[in-house]
VMD Tcl script that builds the backbone (N, CA, C; Angstrom):
set m [mol new atoms 498]
animate dup $m
set s [atomselect $m all]
$s set {name element resname resid chain x y z} {
  {N N GLN 1 A 9.036 1.522 5.732}
  {CA C GLN 1 A 10.426 1.447 5.181}
  {C C GLN 1 A 11.440 0.739 6.528}
  {N N CYS 2 A 11.325 1.126 7.543}
  {CA C CYS 2 A 12.044 -0.363 8.313}
  {C C CYS 2 A 11.489 -1.461 8.420}
  {N N LEU 3 A 10.436 -2.212 8.438}
  {CA C LEU 3 A 9.841 -3.413 8.130}
  {C C LEU 3 A 10.367 -3.644 6.696}
  {N N ALA 4 A 10.201 -2.964 5.600}
  {CA C ALA 4 A 10.614 -3.676 4.563}
  {C C ALA 4 A 12.112 -4.024 4.492}
  {N N LEU 5 A 12.698 -3.359 5.105}
  {CA C LEU 5 A 14.499 -3.560 5.572}
  {C C LEU 5 A 14.591 -4.833 6.070}
  {N N ARG 6 A 13.527 -4.735 7.413}
  {CA C ARG 6 A 13.956 -6.032 8.093}
  {C C ARG 6 A 13.698 -7.124 7.580}
  {N N ALA 7 A 12.648 -7.117 7.031}
  {CA C ALA 7 A 12.113 -8.449 6.467}
  {C C ALA 7 A 13.202 -8.747 4.719}
  {N N ALA 8 A 13.441 -7.814 4.163}
  {CA C ALA 8 A 14.498 -8.197 3.371}
  {C C ALA 8 A 15.547 -9.095 4.057}
  {N N ALA 9 A 16.294 -8.021 5.422}
  {CA C ALA 9 A 17.370 -8.727 5.562}
  {C C ALA 9 A 17.356 -10.583 5.687}
  {N N ARG 10 A 15.901 -11.141 6.014}
  {CA C ARG 10 A 15.635 -12.221 6.189}
  {C C ARG 10 A 16.000 -12.769 4.821}
  {N N GLY 11 A 15.864 -12.134 3.608}
  {CA C GLY 11 A 16.199 -13.369 2.404}
  {C C GLY 11 A 14.793 -13.248 1.755}
  {N N GLY 12 A 14.952 -13.146 0.262}
  {CA C GLY 12 A 13.926 -13.300 -0.069}
  {C C GLY 12 A 13.152 -11.651 -0.623}
  {N N ARG 13 A 12.715 -11.596 -1.701}
  {CA C ARG 13 A 12.125 -10.044 -2.310}
  {C C ARG 13 A 11.195 -9.688 -1.695}
  {N N ILE 14 A 11.232 -8.074 -1.489}
  {CA C ILE 14 A 10.421 -7.304 -0.870}
  {C C ILE 14 A 9.698 -6.838 -1.736}
  {N N LEU 15 A 8.349 -6.212 -1.929}
  {CA C LEU 15 A 7.674 -5.086 -2.599}
  {C C LEU 15 A 7.328 -3.667 -1.642}
  {N N VAL 16 A 7.306 -3.011 -2.012}
  {CA C VAL 16 A 6.686 -1.597 -1.208}
  {C C VAL 16 A 5.974 -1.498 -2.228}
  {N N GLY 17 A 4.801 -1.025 -1.893}
  {CA C GLY 17 A 3.983 -0.249 -2.982}
  {C C GLY 17 A 3.180 0.603 -2.511}
  {N N ASP 18 A 2.877 1.703 -3.416}
  {CA C ASP 18 A 1.667 2.813 -2.937}
  {C C ASP 18 A 0.487 2.589 -3.820}
  {N N ALA 19 A -0.610 2.668 -2.467}
  {CA C ALA 19 A -2.073 2.276 -2.875}
  {C C ALA 19 A -2.629 3.418 -2.532}
  {N N ASN 20 A -1.785 4.562 -1.911}
  {CA C ASN 20 A -2.874 5.266 -1.394}
  {C C ASN 20 A -3.262 6.473 -2.504}
  {N N PHE 21 A -4.373 6.096 -3.259}
  {CA C PHE 21 A -4.669 6.517 -4.448}
  {C C PHE 21 A -4.752 8.407 -4.284}
  {N N ARG 22 A -5.658 8.580 -3.375}
  {CA C ARG 22 A -5.294 9.880 -2.894}
  {C C ARG 22 A -4.226 11.039 -2.543}
  {N N THR 23 A -3.565 10.629 -1.932}
  {CA C THR 23 A -2.417 11.462 -1.441}
  {C C THR 23 A -1.109 10.068 -1.873}
  {N N PRO 24 A -0.463 9.775 -3.224}
  {CA C PRO 24 A 0.659 8.859 -3.483}
  {C C PRO 24 A 1.489 9.672 -2.967}
  {N N HIS 25 A 2.610 9.277 -2.880}
  {CA C HIS 25 A 3.781 9.792 -1.776}
  {C C HIS 25 A 5.178 8.751 -1.797}
  {N N LEU 26 A 4.847 7.718 -2.079}
  {CA C LEU 26 A 5.988 6.771 -2.148}
  {C C LEU 26 A 7.361 7.242 -3.209}
  {N N ALA 27 A 7.160 7.464 -4.328}
  {CA C ALA 27 A 7.989 7.928 -5.397}
  {C C ALA 27 A 8.478 9.311 -4.961}
  {N N GLN 28 A 7.823 9.932 -4.459}
  {CA C GLN 28 A 8.614 11.407 -4.358}
  {C C GLN 28 A 9.283 11.044 -2.839}
  {N N SER 29 A 9.055 10.181 -1.690}
  {CA C SER 29 A 9.766 10.180 -0.604}
  {C C SER 29 A 10.899 9.438 -1.042}
  {N N LEU 30 A 10.922 8.686 -1.585}
  {CA C LEU 30 A 12.084 7.575 -2.092}
  {C C LEU 30 A 12.965 8.166 -3.062}
  {N N GLU 31 A 12.336 9.420 -3.977}
  {CA C GLU 31 A 12.792 9.963 -4.714}
  {C C GLU 31 A 13.488 9.368 -5.923}
  {N N ALA 32 A 12.719 8.485 -6.746}
  {CA C ALA 32 A 12.066 7.352 -7.400}
  {C C ALA 32 A 11.124 8.089 -8.478}
  {N N VAL 33 A 11.507 7.707 -10.092}
  {CA C VAL 33 A 11.185 8.008 -10.816}
  {C C VAL 33 A 10.691 6.971 -11.592}
  {N N PRO 34 A 9.175 6.344 -11.586}
  {CA C PRO 34 A 9.206 5.363 -11.974}
  {C C PRO 34 A 8.317 5.530 -13.778}
  {N N THR 35 A 8.869 4.543 -14.671}
  {CA C THR 35 A 8.641 4.553 -16.067}
  {C C THR 35 A 7.538 4.483 -16.275}
  {N N ALA 36 A 6.671 3.670 -15.301}
  {CA C ALA 36 A 5.243 4.124 -15.440}
  {C C ALA 36 A 4.329 4.003 -13.943}
  {N N GLY 37 A 3.051 4.714 -13.973}
  {CA C GLY 37 A 3.022 4.307 -12.267}
  {C C GLY 37 A 1.940 3.578 -12.206}
  {N N TRP 38 A 1.701 2.694 -11.127}
  {CA C TRP 38 A 0.720 1.566 -11.240}
  {C C TRP 38 A -0.641 1.880 -11.370}
  {N N GLU 39 A -1.437 3.243 -11.083}
  {CA C GLU 39 A -2.530 3.313 -11.720}
  {C C GLU 39 A -2.296 3.108 -13.133}
  {N N GLU 40 A -1.337 3.562 -13.884}
  {CA C GLU 40 A -1.642 3.316 -15.581}
  {C C GLU 40 A -1.445 1.549 -15.764}
  {N N VAL 41 A -1.019 0.939 -14.777}
  {CA C VAL 41 A -1.072 -0.763 -15.131}
  {C C VAL 41 A -2.421 -1.290 -14.591}
  {N N LEU 42 A -3.278 -0.687 -13.753}
  {CA C LEU 42 A -4.759 -0.744 -13.408}
  {C C LEU 42 A -5.553 -0.428 -14.431}
  {N N LYS 43 A -5.200 0.700 -15.035}
  {CA C LYS 43 A -5.986 0.823 -16.495}
  {C C LYS 43 A -5.823 0.362 -17.632}
  {N N ASN 44 A -4.792 -0.664 -17.590}
  {CA C ASN 44 A -4.101 -1.387 -18.407}
  {C C ASN 44 A -3.771 -0.662 -19.933}
  {N N SER 45 A -3.215 0.055 -19.389}
  {CA C SER 45 A -2.288 1.003 -20.266}
  {C C SER 45 A -0.739 0.795 -20.421}
  {N N SER 46 A -0.390 0.355 -19.099}
  {CA C SER 46 A 1.170 -0.007 -19.007}
  {C C SER 46 A 1.212 -1.188 -18.667}
  {N N PRO 47 A 2.280 -1.997 -19.202}
  {CA C PRO 47 A 2.926 -3.446 -17.851}
  {C C PRO 47 A 3.112 -3.020 -16.703}
  {N N LEU 48 A 2.772 -4.661 -15.584}
  {CA C LEU 48 A 3.185 -4.294 -14.418}
  {C C LEU 48 A 4.893 -3.962 -14.447}
  {N N ALA 49 A 5.825 -4.408 -15.289}
  {CA C ALA 49 A 6.908 -4.465 -15.474}
  {C C ALA 49 A 7.537 -3.119 -15.446}
  {N N ASP 50 A 6.756 -2.328 -16.369}
  {CA C ASP 50 A 7.117 -0.550 -16.516}
  {C C ASP 50 A 6.843 0.209 -14.981}
  {N N ALA 51 A 6.070 -0.181 -13.759}
  {CA C ALA 51 A 5.847 0.338 -12.795}
  {C C ALA 51 A 6.613 0.097 -11.780}
  {N N VAL 52 A 7.313 -1.477 -12.021}
  {CA C VAL 52 A 8.050 -1.409 -10.940}
  {C C VAL 52 A 9.501 -1.163 -10.850}
  {N N ILE 53 A 9.823 -0.404 -10.175}
  {CA C ILE 53 A 11.235 -0.235 -9.759}
  {C C ILE 53 A 12.447 -1.206 -9.066}
  {N N HIS 54 A 13.059 -1.669 -10.155}
  {CA C HIS 54 A 13.841 -3.011 -9.463}
  {C C HIS 54 A 14.870 -2.308 -8.119}
  {N N SER 55 A 15.468 -2.752 -7.058}
  {CA C SER 55 A 16.885 -2.615 -6.551}
  {C C SER 55 A 17.672 -3.428 -6.718}
  {N N THR 56 A 18.685 -2.904 -6.993}
  {CA C THR 56 A 19.899 -3.822 -7.088}
  {C C THR 56 A 20.788 -4.106 -5.530}
  {N N ASP 57 A 20.554 -3.270 -4.527}
  {CA C ASP 57 A 21.659 -3.075 -3.122}
  {C C ASP 57 A 20.758 -4.101 -2.595}
  {N N ASP 58 A 19.174 -3.782 -2.046}
  {CA C ASP 58 A 18.584 -4.315 -0.664}
  {C C ASP 58 A 17.428 -5.265 -0.958}
  {N N ASN 59 A 17.380 -5.956 -1.894}
  {CA C ASN 59 A 16.288 -7.156 -1.997}
  {C C ASN 59 A 14.759 -6.299 -1.983}
  {N N ILE 60 A 14.488 -4.660 -2.401}
  {CA C ILE 60 A 13.183 -4.452 -2.415}
  {C C ILE 60 A 13.312 -3.513 -3.328}
  {N N ASP 61 A 12.076 -3.707 -3.704}
  {CA C ASP 61 A 11.562 -3.250 -5.294}
  {C C ASP 61 A 10.096 -2.061 -5.074}
  {N N VAL 62 A 10.290 -1.284 -5.325}
  {CA C VAL 62 A 8.990 -0.311 -5.331}
  {C C VAL 62 A 8.155 -0.219 -6.517}
  {N N LEU 63 A 6.408 -0.203 -5.948}
  {CA C LEU 63 A 5.580 0.068 -7.079}
  {C C LEU 63 A 4.951 1.229 -6.879}
  {N N ALA 64 A 5.279 2.118 -7.042}
  {CA C ALA 64 A 5.033 3.554 -7.009}
  {C C ALA 64 A 3.527 4.003 -8.298}
  {N N LEU 65 A 2.864 4.777 -7.517}
  {CA C LEU 65 A 1.905 5.486 -8.068}
  {C C LEU 65 A 1.847 7.050 -8.846}
  {N N GLY 66 A 1.824 7.098 -9.786}
  {CA C GLY 66 A 2.367 8.908 -10.626}
  {C C GLY 66 A 2.249 9.608 -9.000}
  {N N PRO 67 A 2.404 11.103 -9.510}
  {CA C PRO 67 A 2.789 12.064 -8.312}
  {C C PRO 67 A 1.254 12.807 -8.482}
  {N N ARG 68 A 0.048 12.717 -9.371}
  {CA C ARG 68 A -0.981 13.188 -8.929}
  {C C ARG 68 A -2.162 11.990 -8.274}
  {N N PRO 69 A -2.913 12.757 -7.727}
  {CA C PRO 69 A -4.189 11.593 -7.344}
  {C C PRO 69 A -4.930 11.238 -8.322}
  {N N ALA 70 A -5.200 9.900 -8.100}
  {CA C ALA 70 A -5.830 9.432 -9.357}
  {C C ALA 70 A -7.743 9.621 -9.742}
  {N N LYS 71 A -7.835 9.967 -10.753}
  {CA C LYS 71 A -9.360 10.500 -11.017}
  {C C LYS 71 A -10.381 9.727 -10.408}
  {N N ASP 72 A -9.910 8.506 -10.385}
  {CA C ASP 72 A -11.286 7.862 -10.084}
  {C C ASP 72 A -10.613 6.413 -9.445}
  {N N PRO 73 A -10.125 6.355 -8.188}
  {CA C PRO 73 A -9.668 5.432 -7.220}
  {C C PRO 73 A -10.488 4.502 -6.723}
  {N N HIS 74 A -11.666 4.469 -6.739}
  {CA C HIS 74 A -12.705 3.152 -6.881}
  {C C HIS 74 A -12.772 2.417 -7.700}
  {N N ALA 75 A -12.642 2.960 -9.367}
  {CA C ALA 75 A -12.735 1.814 -10.002}
  {C C ALA 75 A -11.988 1.374 -10.380}
  {N N LEU 76 A -10.534 1.673 -10.043}
  {CA C LEU 76 A -9.192 1.255 -10.172}
  {C C LEU 76 A -8.725 0.213 -8.871}
  {N N ALA 77 A -9.690 0.302 -7.821}
  {CA C ALA 77 A -9.218 -0.650 -6.782}
  {C C ALA 77 A -10.106 -1.724 -6.966}
  {N N SER 78 A -11.206 -1.527 -7.418}
  {CA C SER 78 A -12.341 -2.464 -7.622}
  {C C SER 78 A -12.250 -3.636 -8.969}
  {N N GLY 79 A -11.447 -3.478 -10.027}
  {CA C GLY 79 A -11.329 -3.720 -11.439}
  {C C GLY 79 A -10.395 -4.872 -11.478}
  {N N LEU 80 A -10.312 -5.663 -12.449}
  {CA C LEU 80 A -10.306 -6.985 -12.611}
  {C C LEU 80 A -8.459 -6.624 -12.666}
  {N N GLN 81 A -7.827 -5.927 -13.073}
  {CA C GLN 81 A -6.642 -5.653 -13.000}
  {C C GLN 81 A -6.202 -5.493 -12.273}
  {N N ALA 82 A -6.621 -5.032 -10.768}
  {CA C ALA 82 A -5.977 -4.968 -9.832}
  {C C ALA 82 A -5.631 -6.462 -8.869}
  {N N THR 83 A -7.022 -7.265 -9.117}
  {CA C THR 83 A -6.672 -8.937 -9.140}
  {C C THR 83 A -5.613 -9.194 -9.783}
  {N N ALA 84 A -5.531 -9.031 -10.957}
  {CA C ALA 84 A -4.669 -9.984 -11.697}
  {C C ALA 84 A -2.850 -9.387 -11.052}
  {N N THR 85 A -2.879 -7.805 -10.764}
  {CA C THR 85 A -1.621 -7.767 -10.335}
  {C C THR 85 A -1.453 -8.124 -8.711}
  {N N VAL 86 A -2.180 -8.189 -8.128}
  {CA C VAL 86 A -1.756 -8.800 -6.703}
  {C C VAL 86 A -1.154 -10.544 -7.175}
  {N N GLY 87 A -1.822 -11.271 -7.769}
  {CA C GLY 87 A -1.589 -12.673 -8.543}
  {C C GLY 87 A -0.169 -12.587 -8.913}
  {N N MET 88 A 0.155 -11.349 -10.259}
  {CA C MET 88 A 1.763 -11.423 -10.120}
  {C C MET 88 A 2.996 -11.088 -9.369}
  {N N LEU 89 A 2.457 -10.225 -7.965}
  {CA C LEU 89 A 3.078 -9.712 -6.833}
  {C C LEU 89 A 3.263 -11.073 -6.328}
  {N N ARG 90 A 2.343 -12.023 -5.752}
  {CA C ARG 90 A 2.316 -13.265 -4.684}
  {C C ARG 90 A 3.233 -14.167 -5.633}
  {N N HIS 91 A 3.198 -14.275 -6.738}
  {CA C HIS 91 A 4.239 -15.352 -7.656}
  {C C HIS 91 A 5.927 -14.467 -7.520}
  {N N ALA 92 A 5.767 -13.273 -7.551}
  {CA C ALA 92 A 7.357 -12.802 -7.703}
  {C C ALA 92 A 7.713 -12.281 -6.281}
  {N N TYR 93 A 7.362 -12.158 -5.353}
  {CA C TYR 93 A 7.692 -11.563 -4.043}
  {C C TYR 93 A 7.202 -12.429 -2.809}
  {N N GLU 94 A 8.159 -12.598 -1.839}
  {CA C GLU 94 A 7.935 -12.846 -0.725}
  {C C GLU 94 A 6.987 -12.495 0.463}
  {N N LEU 95 A 7.149 -11.123 0.490}
  {CA C LEU 95 A 6.115 -10.182 0.861}
  {C C LEU 95 A 5.997 -8.894 -0.200}
  {N N ALA 96 A 4.434 -8.213 -0.025}
  {CA C ALA 96 A 4.381 -7.121 -0.616}
  {C C ALA 96 A 4.017 -6.322 0.535}
  {N N LEU 97 A 4.119 -5.026 1.203}
  {CA C LEU 97 A 3.887 -4.035 1.635}
  {C C LEU 97 A 3.387 -2.653 0.902}
  {N N LEU 98 A 2.199 -2.427 1.325}
  {CA C LEU 98 A 1.209 -1.381 0.497}
  {C C LEU 98 A 0.507 -0.466 1.421}
  {N N ASP 99 A 0.982 1.050 1.087}
  {CA C ASP 99 A 0.149 1.799 1.776}
  {C C ASP 99 A -0.939 1.941 1.368}
  {N N LEU 100 A -1.689 2.130 2.014}
  {CA C LEU 100 A -3.485 1.756 1.565}
  {C C LEU 100 A -4.224 3.357 1.678}
  {N N GLY 101 A -3.448 4.008 2.560}
  {CA C GLY 101 A -3.674 5.373 2.678}
  {C C GLY 101 A -4.385 5.310 3.902}
  {N N THR 102 A -5.124 6.395 4.448}
  {CA C THR 102 A -5.448 6.751 5.508}
  {C C THR 102 A -7.428 6.286 5.652}
  {N N PHE 103 A -6.806 5.424 6.760}
  {CA C PHE 103 A -8.275 4.820 7.075}
  {C C PHE 103 A -9.569 5.028 7.683}
  {N N PHE 104 A -9.112 6.621 8.514}
  {CA C PHE 104 A -10.429 7.585 8.830}
  {C C PHE 104 A -10.650 8.595 7.989}
  {N N ASP 105 A -9.862 8.857 6.611}
  {CA C ASP 105 A -10.330 9.221 5.763}
  {C C ASP 105 A -11.342 9.362 5.067}
  {N N PRO 106 A -12.514 9.632 5.082}
  {CA C PRO 106 A -13.927 9.070 4.309}
  {C C PRO 106 A -13.532 8.818 2.969}
  {N N ALA 107 A -12.796 9.895 2.356}
  {CA C ALA 107 A -12.472 9.620 0.894}
  {C C ALA 107 A -12.163 8.282 0.510}
  {N N SER 108 A -11.176 8.089 1.574}
  {CA C SER 108 A -9.935 6.906 1.072}
  {C C SER 108 A -10.392 5.476 1.895}
  {N N GLN 109 A -11.462 5.783 2.717}
  {CA C GLN 109 A -11.544 4.568 3.356}
  {C C GLN 109 A -12.770 3.449 2.103}
  {N N SER 110 A -13.327 3.901 1.792}
  {CA C SER 110 A -14.160 2.954 0.538}
  {C C SER 110 A -12.996 2.334 -0.238}
  {N N VAL 111 A -11.817 3.097 -0.925}
  {CA C VAL 111 A -11.014 2.574 -1.826}
  {C C VAL 111 A -10.495 1.390 -0.785}
  {N N LEU 112 A -9.672 2.138 0.246}
  {CA C LEU 112 A -8.946 1.393 0.974}
  {C C LEU 112 A -9.672 -0.189 1.098}
  {N N LEU 113 A -10.810 -0.552 1.555}
  {CA C LEU 113 A -11.748 -1.544 2.030}
  {C C LEU 113 A -11.899 -2.087 0.464}
  {N N GLU 114 A -12.214 -1.510 -0.444}
  {CA C GLU 114 A -12.140 -2.402 -1.869}
  {C C GLU 114 A -10.868 -2.939 -2.488}
  {N N LEU 115 A -9.813 -2.391 -1.924}
  {CA C LEU 115 A -8.508 -3.227 -2.490}
  {C C LEU 115 A -8.270 -4.091 -1.378}
  {N N VAL 116 A -8.587 -3.970 -0.157}
  {CA C VAL 116 A -8.340 -5.288 0.661}
  {C C VAL 116 A -9.343 -6.296 0.431}
  {N N ARG 117 A -10.669 -6.361 -0.038}
  {CA C ARG 117 A -11.915 -7.415 -0.665}
  {C C ARG 117 A -10.953 -7.960 -2.170}
  {N N ASN 118 A -10.584 -6.957 -3.377}
  {CA C ASN 118 A -10.448 -7.001 -4.263}
  {C C ASN 118 A -9.387 -7.693 -4.579}
  {N N MET 119 A -7.952 -7.303 -3.730}
  {CA C MET 119 A -6.685 -8.342 -4.029}
  {C C MET 119 A -6.725 -9.149 -2.988}
  {N N GLY 120 A -7.491 -9.413 -2.354}
  {CA C GLY 120 A -7.249 -10.750 -1.920}
  {C C GLY 120 A -6.123 -10.747 -0.359}
  {N N LEU 121 A -6.147 -9.201 -0.078}
  {CA C LEU 121 A -4.961 -9.464 0.639}
  {C C LEU 121 A -4.960 -10.055 2.219}
  {N N ASP 122 A -3.982 -10.699 2.602}
  {CA C ASP 122 A -4.091 -11.591 3.699}
  {C C ASP 122 A -3.786 -10.833 5.108}
  {N N ALA 123 A -3.526 -9.792 4.921}
  {CA C ALA 123 A -2.849 -9.466 6.616}
  {C C ALA 123 A -3.029 -7.129 6.391}
  {N N ALA 124 A -3.226 -7.121 7.288}
  {CA C ALA 124 A -3.187 -5.837 7.430}
  {C C ALA 124 A -2.396 -5.290 8.789}
  {N N VAL 125 A -1.727 -4.442 9.078}
  {CA C VAL 125 A -1.113 -3.284 9.858}
  {C C VAL 125 A -1.196 -1.896 9.660}
  {N N ALA 126 A -1.738 -1.340 10.491}
  {CA C ALA 126 A -1.662 -0.004 10.764}
  {C C ALA 126 A -0.890 0.746 11.536}
  {N N VAL 127 A -0.682 1.916 11.007}
  {CA C VAL 127 A 0.438 3.003 11.464}
  {C C VAL 127 A -0.107 3.842 11.998}
  {N N ALA 128 A 0.097 3.839 13.330}
  {CA C ALA 128 A -0.302 5.436 14.179}
  {C C ALA 128 A 0.477 6.696 13.825}
  {N N GLY 129 A -0.314 7.976 14.034}
  {CA C GLY 129 A 0.912 8.760 13.739}
  {C C GLY 129 A 1.522 9.641 14.700}
  {N N HIS 130 A 1.370 10.632 15.002}
  {CA C HIS 130 A 2.970 11.191 16.060}
  {C C HIS 130 A 2.183 10.366 17.340}
  {N N GLY 131 A 1.671 10.769 17.817}
  {CA C GLY 131 A 0.443 10.042 18.916}
  {C C GLY 131 A 0.101 8.312 19.073}
  {N N PRO 132 A 0.239 8.458 20.573}
  {CA C PRO 132 A -0.743 6.982 20.323}
  {C C PRO 132 A -1.995 6.937 20.361}
  {N N ALA 133 A -1.851 5.616 19.614}
  {CA C ALA 133 A -3.469 5.243 19.074}
  {C C ALA 133 A -4.767 5.012 20.166}
  {N N ASP 134 A -5.832 5.363 19.390}
  {CA C ASP 134 A -6.652 5.692 20.397}
  {C C ASP 134 A -7.587 3.886 20.253}
  {N N PRO 135 A -7.595 3.074 21.370}
  {CA C PRO 135 A -8.533 2.192 21.530}
  {C C PRO 135 A -9.564 1.863 20.739}
  {N N ARG 136 A -10.262 2.947 20.589}
  {CA C ARG 136 A -11.679 2.875 19.886}
  {C C ARG 136 A -11.276 2.827 18.303}
  {N N ASP 137 A -10.396 3.491 18.155}
  {CA C ASP 137 A -9.887 3.242 16.725}
  {C C ASP 137 A -9.471 1.578 16.111}
  {N N ILE 138 A -8.972 0.714 17.190}
  {CA C ILE 138 A -8.767 -0.802 16.848}
  {C C ILE 138 A -10.094 -1.075 16.947}
  {N N VAL 139 A -10.913 -0.956 17.544}
  {CA C VAL 139 A -12.312 -1.660 17.745}
  {C C VAL 139 A -12.956 -1.491 16.473}
  {N N THR 140 A -12.774 -0.341 15.811}
  {CA C THR 140 A -13.618 0.187 14.646}
  {C C THR 140 A -13.014 -0.490 13.349}
  {N N ILE 141 A -11.699 -0.361 13.022}
  {CA C ILE 141 A -10.691 -1.269 12.070}
  {C C ILE 141 A -11.292 -2.920 12.331}
  {N N ASN 142 A -11.149 -2.930 13.409}
  {CA C ASN 142 A -11.295 -4.813 13.814}
  {C C ASN 142 A -12.614 -4.838 13.508}
  {N N GLU 143 A -13.558 -4.284 13.343}
  {CA C GLU 143 A -14.848 -4.496 12.754}
  {C C GLU 143 A -14.744 -4.699 11.098}
  {N N TYR 144 A -14.441 -3.869 10.616}
  {CA C TYR 144 A -14.312 -3.440 9.271}
  {C C TYR 144 A -13.815 -4.390 8.576}
  {N N PHE 145 A -12.788 -5.072 9.538}
  {CA C PHE 145 A -11.820 -6.063 8.576}
  {C C PHE 145 A -12.445 -7.160 8.957}
  {N N ALA 146 A -13.225 -7.379 9.675}
  {CA C ALA 146 A -14.020 -8.627 10.051}
  {C C ALA 146 A -14.874 -9.141 9.155}
  {N N HIS 147 A -15.510 -8.175 7.845}
  {CA C HIS 147 A -16.407 -8.560 7.004}
  {C C HIS 147 A -15.145 -9.055 5.850}
  {N N THR 148 A -14.006 -8.910 5.966}
  {CA C THR 148 A -13.186 -9.599 4.874}
  {C C THR 148 A -12.032 -10.584 5.284}
  {N N GLU 149 A -11.481 -11.369 4.244}
  {CA C GLU 149 A -10.580 -12.269 4.643}
  {C C GLU 149 A -9.604 -11.889 4.788}
  {N N CYS 150 A -9.178 -10.271 5.500}
  {CA C CYS 150 A -7.935 -9.789 5.628}
  {C C CYS 150 A -7.963 -9.705 6.990}
  {N N GLU 151 A -6.717 -10.221 7.694}
  {CA C GLU 151 A -6.558 -10.181 9.299}
  {C C GLU 151 A -6.001 -8.719 9.773}
  {N N PHE 152 A -6.704 -8.330 10.690}
  {CA C PHE 152 A -6.014 -7.126 10.978}
  {C C PHE 152 A -4.970 -7.420 11.846}
  {N N LEU 153 A -3.773 -7.010 12.185}
  {CA C LEU 153 A -2.433 -7.591 12.632}
  {C C LEU 153 A -2.509 -6.669 14.147}
  {N N GLY 154 A -2.788 -5.361 14.006}
  {CA C GLY 154 A -2.857 -4.467 14.977}
  {C C GLY 154 A -2.337 -3.259 14.213}
  {N N ILE 155 A -1.074 -2.349 15.352}
  {CA C ILE 155 A -0.992 -1.001 14.983}
  {C C ILE 155 A 0.080 -0.789 15.413}
  {N N ILE 156 A 1.302 -0.250 14.427}
  {CA C ILE 156 A 2.252 0.525 15.101}
  {C C ILE 156 A 2.238 1.790 15.085}
  {N N GLU 157 A 2.607 2.089 16.307}
  {CA C GLU 157 A 2.506 3.293 16.614}
  {C C GLU 157 A 4.004 4.369 16.825}
  {N N ASN 158 A 3.726 4.957 15.536}
  {CA C ASN 158 A 4.898 5.838 15.059}
  {C C ASN 158 A 5.646 6.734 15.782}
  {N N ARG 159 A 6.284 6.700 16.878}
  {CA C ARG 159 A 6.596 7.574 17.870}
  {C C ARG 159 A 7.770 8.568 17.130}
  {N N VAL 160 A 8.677 8.519 15.986}
  {CA C VAL 160 A 9.073 9.362 15.385}
  {C C VAL 160 A 8.555 10.544 14.401}
  {N N ALA 161 A 7.441 9.877 14.102}
  {CA C ALA 161 A 6.795 10.975 13.135}
  {C C ALA 161 A 5.904 12.152 13.831}
  {N N LYS 162 A 6.390 13.117 12.969}
  {CA C LYS 162 A 5.838 14.578 13.897}
  {C C LYS 162 A 4.984 14.947 12.718}
  {N N PRO 163 A 3.930 15.977 13.244}
  {CA C PRO 163 A 2.877 16.336 12.397}
  {C C PRO 163 A 3.980 17.552 11.592}
  {N N TYR 164 A 3.204 18.101 10.470}
  {CA C TYR 164 A 3.823 19.133 9.337}
  {C C TYR 164 A 3.617 19.963 10.087}
  {N N ALA 165 A 4.911 20.919 10.061}
  {CA C ALA 165 A 4.374 22.381 10.476}
  {C C ALA 165 A 3.320 23.155 9.090}
  {N N ALA 166 A 2.550 24.355 10.002}
  {CA C ALA 166 A 1.865 24.805 9.514}
  {C C ALA 166 A 2.473 26.020 7.936}
}
mol reanalyze $m
mol bondsrecalc $m
mol representation Tube
mol addrep $m
C-alpha cells in the first residue's frame, strides 16, 4: 500500500491488484466490496470494469479477487483472458502492482510463475515477512525469474509485519 501511495503521489493512475488466488485478501484488508471478483473476469463471466474499484481520492484503483480461494487458479493464470486483462491494464494505468502470493509455497509457486509468463509482467519485487530476507532465497528467485522476461528487482524487507498470533 505504501508503494502505491508513493507512486500515485507522482501522478498517474495506479492499480493495486490481488493475484494471490490461494489466499485472496486485498478486498478484505481494504474493506472493499467489488461488484465482481477478478477471477470472474478471468472466467469471462464479468467485464473488467465490474471488478475494478475506482478511487476518487488518491488515484489508486483496486482489482480484487473474491473472498474465497479460486478452484482452479492455474487455469485462470494460464488463460487467454489473463493476457487480455493485462493489455487493458497497461493501457489504463501508469503502474499496476499485483500481489502474486507466496513464492515458496509449492501450491502457489506454479500459479505465480504462470502469471508472470502469461501476463508478460515487466518487473517483480518480493516482500519478506517479519524477518530479514535469506540471501539464498534471493538466488533461488533469481534462478526462476531468469527463465522469464520479468526482471526481479529485489526484496523489500517488511520490518513492521509481525507474525499472526496462534
